[in-house]
C-alpha positions as CSV (number, residue, x, y, z in Angstrom):
1,M,23.2,18.6,-19.1
2,K,21.9,15.0,-19.0
3,T,18.3,13.9,-19.5
4,R,17.3,12.1,-16.3
5,R,14.2,10.3,-15.5
6,L,11.3,10.8,-13.0
7,V,9.4,7.6,-12.6
8,F,6.0,7.4,-10.7
9,G,3.4,4.7,-10.4
10,L,0.1,6.0,-10.2
11,Y,-3.5,5.0,-9.9
12,A,-5.2,7.7,-11.8
13,D,-7.7,8.8,-14.4
14,E,-6.8,11.3,-17.1
15,A,-7.4,14.3,-14.8
16,G,-5.2,12.8,-12.2
17,L,-2.4,12.1,-14.8
18,A,-2.6,15.7,-15.9
19,W,-2.5,16.9,-12.4
20,V,0.8,15.0,-11.8
21,K,2.2,16.1,-15.2
22,G,1.5,19.7,-14.2
23,I,3.2,19.2,-10.9
24,V,6.4,17.9,-12.6
25,A,6.3,20.6,-15.4
26,A,6.1,23.3,-12.8
27,A,8.8,21.9,-10.4
28,A,11.1,21.5,-13.4
29,Q,10.5,25.0,-14.8
30,A,10.8,26.7,-11.4
31,R,14.4,25.1,-11.2
32,G,15.5,25.9,-14.5
33,A,15.1,22.2,-15.8
34,R,13.4,21.2,-19.0
35,V,10.8,18.3,-19.4
36,V,11.7,16.8,-22.8
37,G,9.3,14.0,-22.9
38,W,6.7,11.9,-21.3
39,E,6.1,8.3,-21.5
40,E,2.9,6.5,-20.1
41,E,2.8,2.7,-19.6
42,R,-0.4,1.1,-19.0
43,E,0.1,-2.6,-19.8
44,T,3.4,-4.3,-19.4
45,L,6.7,-2.9,-18.0
46,A,10.2,-3.9,-19.1
47,G,10.8,-7.4,-18.1
48,G,7.4,-8.4,-18.7
49,V,5.7,-7.3,-15.4
50,P,2.0,-6.2,-16.0
51,V,1.4,-2.6,-14.7
52,A,-1.7,-3.6,-12.7
53,E,0.2,-6.2,-10.9
54,M,3.1,-3.8,-10.2
55,Y,0.9,-1.1,-8.7
56,D,-1.9,-3.1,-7.3
57,L,-1.1,-1.7,-3.8
58,L,-2.1,1.7,-5.1
59,V,-5.6,0.4,-6.3
60,D,-6.0,-1.2,-2.7
61,Q,-4.9,2.2,-1.1
62,W,-7.4,4.2,-3.0
63,G,-10.0,1.6,-2.0
64,H,-9.0,1.9,1.7
65,E,-9.0,5.7,1.5
66,N,-12.2,5.9,-0.3
67,P,-14.5,3.1,0.9
68,G,-17.6,2.6,-1.1
69,R,-16.6,5.3,-3.8
70,D,-16.5,4.2,-7.5
71,P,-12.9,4.5,-8.8
72,G,-14.3,5.8,-12.1
73,E,-11.8,5.7,-14.8
74,R,-8.8,5.3,-12.7
75,N,-6.2,2.7,-13.6
76,P,-2.8,2.0,-12.7
77,V,-0.2,3.6,-14.9
78,Q,3.5,4.1,-14.8
79,L,4.6,7.7,-15.8
80,R,8.1,8.6,-16.8
81,A,9.2,12.1,-17.4
82,G,12.6,13.0,-19.1
83,V,13.9,16.1,-17.4
84,V,17.2,17.7,-18.8
85,C,19.2,19.1,-15.7
86,S,22.1,18.3,-13.4
87,L,21.9,15.7,-10.9
88,R,21.6,18.3,-8.1
89,V,18.6,20.0,-9.8
90,W,17.0,16.5,-10.6
91,R,17.0,15.9,-6.9
92,D,15.6,19.3,-6.1
93,V,12.9,18.8,-8.8
94,R,12.0,15.3,-7.4
95,K,11.7,16.5,-3.8
96,A,9.4,19.3,-5.0
97,V,7.3,17.1,-6.9
98,L,6.9,14.6,-3.8
99,R,6.1,17.5,-1.6
100,R,3.4,18.8,-4.0
101,M,1.8,15.3,-4.5
102,C,1.7,14.7,-0.8
103,P,1.6,18.1,1.1
104,E,0.2,16.5,4.4
105,G,3.7,14.6,4.6
106,T,3.4,11.6,6.9
107,A,0.2,12.6,8.6
108,P,-2.8,10.5,8.0
109,H,-4.6,11.6,4.8
110,A,-6.2,10.4,1.5
111,C,-4.1,10.9,-1.5
112,Q,-5.6,12.7,-4.4
113,V,-3.9,10.2,-6.7
114,P,-2.4,7.3,-5.1
115,W,1.4,7.2,-6.1
116,M,4.7,5.6,-5.5
117,A,8.0,7.0,-6.7
118,M,11.0,5.1,-8.2
């Protein structure tokens, strides 16, 4: 088995980050995969791109979906999870995570935590 990465850009506070980590952990466990590490980047990505610049569209998304609401402690963050599994299982885990993070699919809705997947 190989360690594969799940990578998400998020606009989240600590509770939102914990929610996403819980989704990833549950999806991995349900498919017999193992999460072996978490990395969070809040400042600068490899190549020198600021996290805030990379994920500014998520900040805009949250503001559009929550007009007039205070974002509180939300900040852009890149979350990377190391998952030990086969490629087929990694694909299943990723699909399950995306479905759980966005249960409404393509219908109009407000995301609990604005996100993008790499």
